[in-house]
C-alpha positions in Angstrom: -17.6 -0.3 -2.1 -14.6 -2.5 -1.6 -14.5 -5.9 -3.3 -11.7 -8.4 -4.0 -11.1 -8.9 -7.7 -8.6 -11.7 -7.1 -6.9 -13.1 -4.0 -4.4 -10.2 -3.8 -6.4 -7.1 -5.1 -8.8 -5.1 -3.1 -10.9 -3.1 -5.5 -12.8 0.1 -4.6 -15.2 1.5 -7.2 -15.4 5.2 -6.8 -16.8 6.0 -10.2 -19.2 8.9 -10.0 -17.4 10.4 -7.0 -15.2 13.6 -7.1 -12.1 14.6 -5.2 -11.6 14.9 -2.3 -13.9 12.0 -1.7 -11.9 9.6 -3.9 -8.6 10.6 -2.1 -10.1 10.3 1.3 -11.5 6.8 0.6 -8.2 5.8 -0.9 -6.3 7.0 2.2 -8.8 5.1 4.5 -8.2 1.9 2.5 -4.5 2.4 2.6 -4.7 2.8 6.4 -7.1 -0.1 6.9 -5.0 -2.5 4.8 -1.6 -1.0 5.4 0.1 -4.1 6.8 -1.1 -6.3 3.9 0.0 -3.6 1.4 3.4 -3.1 3.0 4.3 -6.8 3.0 3.0 -7.3 -0.6 0.2 -9.6 0.4 -2.4 -7.3 -1.0 -2.6 -4.5 -3.5 -5.3 -1.8 -3.9 -7.1 -0.8 -7.0 -9.2 2.3 -7.2 -11.6 2.7 -10.1 -12.5 6.3 -10.8 -13.8 8.4 -13.6 -12.5 11.6 -11.9 -9.4 12.8 -13.7 -8.1 14.8 -10.7 -7.9 11.6 -8.7 -5.4 10.2 -11.2 -3.0 12.9 -9.9 -3.9 13.2 -6.2 -4.0 9.6 -5.2 -0.8 8.5 -7.0 1.1 11.5 -5.5 0.0 10.7 -2.0 0.6 6.9 -2.3 4.0 7.4 -3.9 5.0 9.7 -1.0 3.9 6.9 1.4 6.3 4.5 -0.4 3.9 2.6 -2.7 4.4 1.9 -6.4 1.4 3.3 -8.4 0.2 2.6 -11.9 -2.6 4.4 -13.6 -4.3 3.0 -16.6 -7.3 3.9 -18.6 -10.1 1.3 -18.9 -12.8 2.5 -21.3 -14.6 5.4 -19.5 -12.7 5.1 -16.2 -9.2 4.9 -14.7 -7.7 2.1 -12.6 -5.2 3.3 -10.0 -3.2 0.3 -8.7 -1.2 0.7 -5.5 1.3 -1.9 -4.4 4.5 -2.3 -2.6 7.4 -0.4 -4.3 10.3 -2.8 -5.1 
Protein backbone atom coordinates (compact mmCIF):
# COMPACT_ATOMS: atom_id res chain seq x y z
CA UNK A 1 0.00 0.00 0.00
CA UNK A 2 1.37 3.41 -0.97
CA UNK A 3 1.20 6.27 1.50
CA UNK A 4 2.85 9.67 1.64
CA UNK A 5 5.15 9.98 4.66
CA UNK A 6 5.78 13.64 3.94
CA UNK A 7 5.02 15.94 1.05
CA UNK A 8 7.85 14.52 -1.08
CA UNK A 9 8.03 10.84 -0.13
CA UNK A 10 5.77 8.12 -1.48
CA UNK A 11 6.12 5.17 0.89
CA UNK A 12 5.24 1.61 -0.08
CA UNK A 13 5.16 -0.98 2.70
CA UNK A 14 6.14 -4.37 1.25
CA UNK A 15 7.04 -6.07 4.52
CA UNK A 16 6.08 -9.73 4.43
CA UNK A 17 6.38 -9.92 0.61
CA UNK A 18 9.17 -11.70 -1.27
CA UNK A 19 10.91 -11.01 -4.56
CA UNK A 20 9.93 -10.75 -7.31
CA UNK A 21 6.77 -9.14 -5.87
CA UNK A 22 8.74 -6.35 -4.18
CA UNK A 23 10.67 -5.62 -7.35
CA UNK A 24 7.53 -5.60 -9.51
CA UNK A 25 5.70 -3.25 -7.15
CA UNK A 26 8.74 -0.95 -7.06
CA UNK A 27 8.91 -0.89 -10.87
CA UNK A 28 5.19 -0.13 -11.09
CA UNK A 29 5.60 2.76 -8.63
CA UNK A 30 8.61 4.10 -10.53
CA UNK A 31 6.59 4.00 -13.76
CA UNK A 32 3.48 5.54 -12.16
CA UNK A 33 5.41 8.39 -10.54
CA UNK A 34 8.22 8.68 -13.08
CA UNK A 35 7.72 12.34 -13.97
CA UNK A 36 7.65 13.44 -10.32
CA UNK A 37 10.67 11.27 -9.51
CA UNK A 38 12.64 12.51 -12.52
CA UNK A 39 12.12 16.19 -11.73
CA UNK A 40 12.86 15.70 -8.02
CA UNK A 41 9.36 16.61 -6.84
CA UNK A 42 8.91 13.17 -5.25
CA UNK A 43 11.02 10.33 -3.95
CA UNK A 44 10.02 6.74 -3.38
CA UNK A 45 10.58 4.71 -0.20
CA UNK A 46 10.11 0.95 -0.23
CA UNK A 47 9.87 -0.76 3.16
CA UNK A 48 10.81 -4.42 3.02
CA UNK A 49 11.99 -7.21 5.27
CA UNK A 50 13.21 -9.21 2.27
CA UNK A 51 16.99 -9.02 2.03
CA UNK A 52 17.01 -9.94 -1.70
CA UNK A 53 15.02 -6.78 -2.43
CA UNK A 54 17.88 -4.69 -1.02
CA UNK A 55 19.94 -5.84 -4.01
CA UNK A 56 17.43 -6.18 -6.85
CA UNK A 57 15.54 -2.90 -6.41
CA UNK A 58 18.66 -0.69 -6.01
CA UNK A 59 20.34 -2.31 -9.03
CA UNK A 60 17.34 -1.73 -11.28
CA UNK A 61 16.69 1.80 -10.02
CA UNK A 62 20.36 2.79 -10.40
CA UNK A 63 20.31 1.50 -13.98
CA UNK A 64 17.31 3.77 -14.56
CA UNK A 65 19.31 6.78 -13.32
CA UNK A 66 18.02 7.07 -9.77
CA UNK A 67 20.09 7.58 -6.64
CA UNK A 68 19.36 4.78 -4.17
CA UNK A 69 20.02 4.56 -0.45
CA UNK A 70 19.37 1.42 1.61
CA UNK A 71 19.15 1.64 5.37
CA UNK A 72 18.19 -0.80 8.08
CA UNK A 73 15.36 0.29 10.39
CA UNK A 74 14.88 -2.26 13.15
CA UNK A 75 13.51 -5.44 11.57
CA UNK A 76 13.14 -4.05 8.05
CA UNK A 77 14.96 -2.08 5.36
CA UNK A 78 14.12 1.29 3.78
CA UNK A 79 15.06 1.61 0.11
CA UNK A 80 14.91 5.26 -0.85
CA UNK A 81 14.90 6.24 -4.52
CA UNK A 82 15.35 9.76 -5.74
CA UNK A 83 16.83 11.78 -8.52
CA UNK A 84 20.55 11.21 -9.02
CA UNK A 85 22.40 14.51 -8.84
